[in-house]
Structures are given as C-alpha cells and as structure tokens.
C-alpha positions in Angstrom: 0.5 0.0 0.0 1.2 3.2 -0.8 1.7 5.9 2.3 -0.8 9.0 1.7 1.3 12.1 1.4 2.3 13.9 4.6 -0.2 16.8 5.8 0.6 20.5 5.2 2.9 21.9 7.1 4.6 18.3 7.8 7.4 17.0 5.7 10.0 19.4 6.4 12.8 18.0 4.7 15.8 19.8 6.6 18.0 18.3 8.7 17.6 20.2 12.1 21.0 19.7 13.2 20.0 19.7 16.8 23.2 18.2 17.9 25.2 21.1 16.4 23.0 24.3 16.8 23.8 24.6 20.8 27.3 25.3 19.4 27.4 29.1 18.8 30.4 28.9 16.8 28.9 26.2 14.5 26.1 28.6 13.8 28.3 31.1 13.3 30.5 29.3 10.8 26.9 28.5 8.6 26.0 32.0 9.1 29.3 32.9 7.2 29.0 30.4 4.4 28.1 31.6 0.9 26.1 28.7 0.2 23.0 29.6 2.4 19.7 30.5 1.9 17.4 32.3 3.7 13.2 32.9 3.6 11.8 35.9 5.0 8.8 36.5 7.1 6.8 39.7 7.8 4.2 40.0 10.5 3.5 36.3 9.8 3.5 36.1 6.2 6.2 34.4 3.7 8.0 36.1 1.1 7.2 34.0 -2.1 8.1 34.5 -6.0 6.7 32.7 -9.4 8.5 29.6 -10.1 8.5 27.2 -12.8 5.2 25.4 -11.5 3.4 27.9 -9.6 4.8 30.0 -6.5 8.0 29.3 -4.5 9.7 30.6 -1.6 11.3 33.8 -2.6 15.1 32.3 -1.6 17.4 35.5 -0.4 21.3 34.8 -0.3 22.4 34.6 3.5 23.7 38.1 3.8 20.6 39.2 4.9 20.5 37.1 7.4 23.3 38.5 8.9 22.3 42.0 9.1 19.5 41.3 11.3 19.7 40.4 15.4 19.4 36.9 16.9 15.9 37.8 18.1 15.1 38.1 14.2 17.0 35.0 13.0 16.6 31.3 13.1 18.7 28.5 11.9 16.2 26.1 10.2 18.5 23.4 9.3 20.5 22.3 6.8 19.3 21.1 2.9 21.9 18.9 1.4 24.7 20.3 3.6 23.6 23.8 2.8 22.5 26.3 5.7 18.9 27.5 5.7 17.9 30.5 7.7 14.4 32.2 8.2 14.5 36.2 8.9 11.9 38.5 10.3 11.9 41.7 8.5 10.0 45.0 8.2 8.1 45.6 5.1 10.0 48.0 3.7 12.8 45.7 3.6 11.1 43.4 1.1 9.6 45.6 -1.4 10.4 44.6 -5.1 11.5 41.2 -3.9 8.5 39.2 -4.0 4.8 39.2 -2.8 3.7 38.3 0.6 1.6 35.4 1.6 -0.2 34.2 4.8 0.4 30.9 5.6 -2.8 29.2 4.9 -2.6 30.6 1.7 1.1 28.9 1.3 -0.2 26.0 2.6 -2.3 25.8 -0.6 0.3 26.9 -3.1 3.4 26.2 -1.9 5.2 22.9 -2.4 4.7 21.0 0.6 8.4 20.9 1.7 8.3 24.5 1.5 5.0 25.0 3.2 6.6 23.3 6.1 9.8 25.0 6.1 7.6 28.2 6.3 5.1 27.1 9.0 8.5 26.2 11.3 9.5 29.5 10.8 6.4 31.3 11.6 6.1 29.0 14.5 9.2 29.8 16.0 8.9 33.7 15.3 5.7 33.4 17.1 7.0 31.5 20.4 10.2 34.3 20.4 7.6 37.4 20.3 5.5 35.6 23.1 8.4 34.5 25.3 10.8 37.4 25.9 10.9 37.2 29.7 11.6 34.2 32.1 8.8 32.5 33.5 11.3 31.7 36.6 12.2 34.8 37.5 10.7 37.4 35.0 14.3 38.8 33.4 14.4 39.2 29.8 15.8 36.0 28.2 18.7 35.6 24.9 18.2 33.9 22.2 20.7 30.9 21.6 20.9 27.8 19.6 20.1 29.2 16.4 16.8 30.5 17.8 15.8 27.1 19.4 16.1 28.1 22.7 16.0 31.3 25.2 18.2 31.2 28.3 18.1 33.8 31.4 21.3 35.4 32.2 20.0 36.0 35.7 18.4 32.6 37.1 19.9 30.3 34.7 16.6 28.7 33.2 16.5 27.5 29.6 13.4 27.8 28.2 12.2 25.6 24.6 10.0 26.3 21.9 6.3 25.4 23.2 4.1 22.8 21.2 0.4 22.5 22.3 -1.2 19.2 21.5 -4.7 19.2 20.1 -6.9 15.8 19.7 -8.9 16.6 16.7 -11.7 13.8 15.9 -14.2 12.9 13.4 -16.9 10.9 15.7 -18.4 8.0 13.4 -21.7 6.2 14.6 -22.3 2.8 13.1 -25.1 1.7 15.0 -27.8 2.9 12.2 -28.8 2.0 8.9 -25.9 2.9 7.4 -22.4 4.4 9.1 -22.4 8.5 9.4 -20.1 11.0 10.6 -20.6 14.0 13.0 -19.7 17.8 11.7 -19.6 20.6 14.1 -20.2 24.1 13.5 -18.1 27.1 14.9 -20.3 30.6 14.9 -17.3 32.3 13.4 -16.5 30.4 10.4 -17.4 30.9 7.2 -20.8 30.6 5.8 -21.5 27.2 5.8 -18.2 26.3 7.2 -18.5 22.5 8.8 -15.4 20.8 10.1 -14.2 17.6 12.6 -14.3 18.3 16.5 -11.4 19.6 18.4 -9.9 20.4 21.3 -6.6 20.8 23.6 -5.1 17.8 25.5 -5.2 18.6 29.2 -2.5 18.4 31.7 -2.7 14.7 32.9 -4.8 13.5 30.0 -3.8 11.0 27.1 -4.8 11.8 23.5 -7.6 9.3 23.7 -8.9 10.9 27.0 -8.8 14.2 25.4 -10.8 12.9 22.7 -13.1 11.1 24.8 -13.9 14.5 27.0 -14.2 17.1 24.1 -16.8 14.8 22.4 -18.7 14.5 25.4 -18.1 18.5 26.3 -19.2 19.6 22.6 -21.6 17.0 21.2 -23.1 15.2 24.3 -21.6 12.0 22.7 -19.8 8.9 24.6 -16.7 7.6 22.6 -16.3 3.8 22.7 -13.2 3.2 20.5 -10.9 5.3 18.6 -8.2 5.0 16.0 -5.2 7.5 14.8 -4.7 8.6 11.7 -2.2 11.1 11.4 -0.7 14.3 12.2 -0.2 18.0 11.5 2.0 20.6 12.7 -0.6 23.4 12.9 1.6 27.2 13.1 -1.3 29.4 14.0 0.4 29.7 16.4 2.2 25.9 17.4 0.3 23.4 17.9 0.1 19.4 16.8 -3.0 18.4 15.6 -3.2 14.7 16.4 -5.7 13.1 14.1 -8.5 10.5 15.3 -11.2 8.8 14.0 -13.8 7.4 16.9 -16.8 5.8 17.1 -19.5 6.9 19.7 -22.5 4.8 20.8 -25.2 7.2 19.8 -26.6 9.0 17.4 -28.2 11.5 19.4 -26.0 14.6 19.3 -26.3 17.7 20.7 -24.4 21.2 20.3 -23.0 22.8 23.2 -24.0 25.9 22.2 -20.7 27.7 24.2 -18.1 26.1 21.8 -20.2 25.0 18.6 -23.2 26.8 16.6 -24.7 23.1 15.5 -23.6 20.1 14.4 -25.0 17.7 11.9 -24.4 13.4 10.7 -23.2 12.7 7.3 -23.5 9.5 5.0 -20.3 8.2 3.4 -22.3 9.7 0.1 -23.1 12.9 1.6 -19.7 13.0 3.0 -18.6 13.0 -0.5 -20.3 15.3 -1.8 -19.7 17.4 0.9 -15.3 17.2 -0.3 -16.6 17.6 -3.8 -18.0 20.9 -3.0 -21.6 20.2 -4.6 -23.5 20.2 -1.4 -26.2 23.1 -0.9 -25.3 24.0 2.4 -22.2 22.9 3.7 -18.8 23.5 3.0 -15.7 21.1 4.0 -12.7 22.6 5.6 -9.9 23.3 3.1 -7.9 20.2 1.9 -4.9 21.5 3.5 -6.4 20.9 6.9 -6.4 17.3 8.7 -10.0 17.8 9.6 -10.4 17.5 5.2 -8.4 14.3 5.4 -10.1 13.0 8.2 -13.3 13.2 6.4 -11.7 12.1 3.2 -10.4 9.0 5.2 -13.6 8.0 6.4 -15.9 8.6 3.1 -13.2 6.5 1.1 
C-alpha cells in the first residue's frame, strides 16, 4: 500500500542539526557560508515569487541573515549540507523582492516541503514574540541555539519552543442503517463551513482521554473506541493536531452552544458530496487542513 502524502506543514526536509546548533561557533560558521539560503517573513507572512510550477519561496542569500539581530533570525537546518535560515523583516525591506502571502495561502500554493519550512519559521517566531521574559524570574531572556532556545542570564533557566497538542477527531456512529460521521460548526467560521471536532489535550490526559472528553463536551456523545489517523504541525501559532477517527455509541448528538453553533450527521455518500464542493449548504474544511483529510479517509 502506498503511504498517503504528509499533511500540509508536515514533511520538512531539513536536517535540524539538533546536535550542533547548541554550538554558537558552529552556527556562526554556517551564517558565514556563501551557499546558505534564507526565507523571509513579515508580520507572519512569507515572501514568495513565481516559480517553474507556480509560486515558491523567494529564497535570498545568507547576507540578509547576517544583518539582523539574533531575535529576528532562525537557523532552520541544513538542506544537502547547505544552511537554511529564516529572518523577520520590516515591510519596507522586502519591496520588489516578491509578494507576501499568509500561511494558509502558503499551504495551498507552495510545494509541500517549502510550506513546512515556512510553518516552522512562523511557529518559532511567534514563540519568541510571546516568550521574551523568563517565566521563572521575569528577566529578559537571550536567544541561543540558532533560535531554538532562550536562556535567562539571571536565574540560568532555559526555555524551549512550545508545542500545544490538540486532539482533532471525526466521530462515527455505526449502529444505524448505514454509518454516519459527525461534523460541527463554530459561529465564527465562514458561512456553511463545518469540520471535525477538536480540543486541546489537558495536563494529565492521554490523547484518547482528550478525544473522549471533547466529544462529550461539544456534542454530548460517549466515545467507545478511537484510532489514530495522522498528525499535522499547525503554525497558528504552534499546535500539533493529532488526528483520530472515533466511534460513538449513539447518534443523539447535540451542540454545546458555548463551543459549537450546530452539528450534523453525514453518510459516506453525503460526505463525498461535501468534499467535492457540491453540497447545497455544507462546505468542507480546506484540503490543507487535517480535518479535510479525516473526512476523506472515512468517506473513502
């Protein structure tokens, strides 16, 4: 069986060089090399340009990375032994170099490997923006390890990039005339959009327990089994979406109005109509979202 392609923002091809990036001298040497490349971000958007098969990252030489502070530069890794950096610039510094696109657009138009690199950079820059001070003593922290760590010079605490685990699940009921899956809708979404259910994993909770709790809270259903499908790094700001298809013991779902505006059951044939964009009222989550892939996997 052929393995499915990785979800959007997964499949980063870089060697992150975790065994080397703690060495400041090693990072400095990579920064000085002429064969490096740099992607540019401005206010969370990535700089792109036309390529042979559509848009691609507008790669810029390493000299631009040498001209920014440690707080605005990341060492992303190496690609065929060549160093790859990301920098955060002001808008006026990228004029005429390409166009800026948001990361959701990037997931849809960039090659998968490039979208994954841009997503990594977005998540790391966002983490730095939110963690400039030591959570232990409140002092300003310093960027080290090529942007993969912040150290406190006062209490010597080390802080590492945060990843928030999220269970995202497609509830399925198999006790009726034919199997059905449940989609939910948040009021803030675009008109007609419905998706899988999701929620953060809480401290002291397994993935399966988080899945069961969220389905009970959001739709009033009891989960009796679950299976893992795939995962997706989600750089909004730094989540790991853990995709599950779960079985519930009833089709008597009701939306918790504090979290969902409505819920609906779909048969496999109805789910395929939604995925194809032909349903009269329901719109599927975009293909780059793991929720779309969960629905597609179940609908066959």
